[in-house]
C-alpha positions, 0 to 999 in steps of 0.5 A: 729689366725695366726695374733695373733701368728705373733703379739706375736712373733714380740712383744717378739722378734724384739721389745725387741731387737730393742726398749726395749734393746736399750732404756735400754742401753740409760738409763745408758748413758750420753744423749750427743752423744759420738761423736760431731755433726760435718759434719761427725757425720751428715753423720753417722746419715744419714747412720744410717737412711738408714741402719735402713730403710733397716733393717726394710724393711728386717724384715717386708718382713720376717714377711710377707713372713712367714705369706703368704708362710711359714705358721708360724712365726719368733719365734723359738717356732712357725716356718714356716711349709714350706720352704720360698725361695722367696722375701728377702729369695732369697737374704739371708737365715736369713733376720730377723736377718740381718734386726734386725742387720741393725736396731741396727747398724742404731740406733748406728749410729744415736745415735752415741753410742758405747754401742749401737754398742756393742749391735748390734755386740753382737746380731749379734754374738750370733745369728750367733752362734745360726743359725749355731749350732741350727737353720740350723740343725732344718731346715735341719731336717724339709726340707731335701734336699730342704734346702741343695740346698737353703743353698748352693745358698743363703748366711746366713747373708750377702745378695747377690745382685741378687736373687737366682732363684730355678727354674733356679737351677732345670733347670741347674740340668737337663742339660739345 
């Protein structure tokens, strides 16, 4: 049953955001890229592929961790029942949103498309507001002080390079 819940949430949310909406945007565009295919454009496309790959890895890791450790899905209507603070979540509090944003930025760079870049920025801004105004309040109410400690140590959207270690945090709290 959990697998079906995950599949449904993936099809409704990330697939819509990174495949359906960008395909719809592409329908209204001239098929020629906004920028000519110069050496710089090839560099931008390679950067786009790398950005897209990082984003896909973040999103995939999020889904796996929610299934194995959180006992829920990425969907707001079926959230994890346990706070997940390991793996990619030790680097960033919202790796799914960061991941999808990276995928969208990668798509914009690969396609060399200003409308796709606008979609990526709009997606990031709307989700940043949602996270701040709705999601974090729900996490605070569900997980209490554990979430507060986590939020103080792990950034919301831009990943930290070194993983946060809650065990080390607990040790520091005891005067070690």
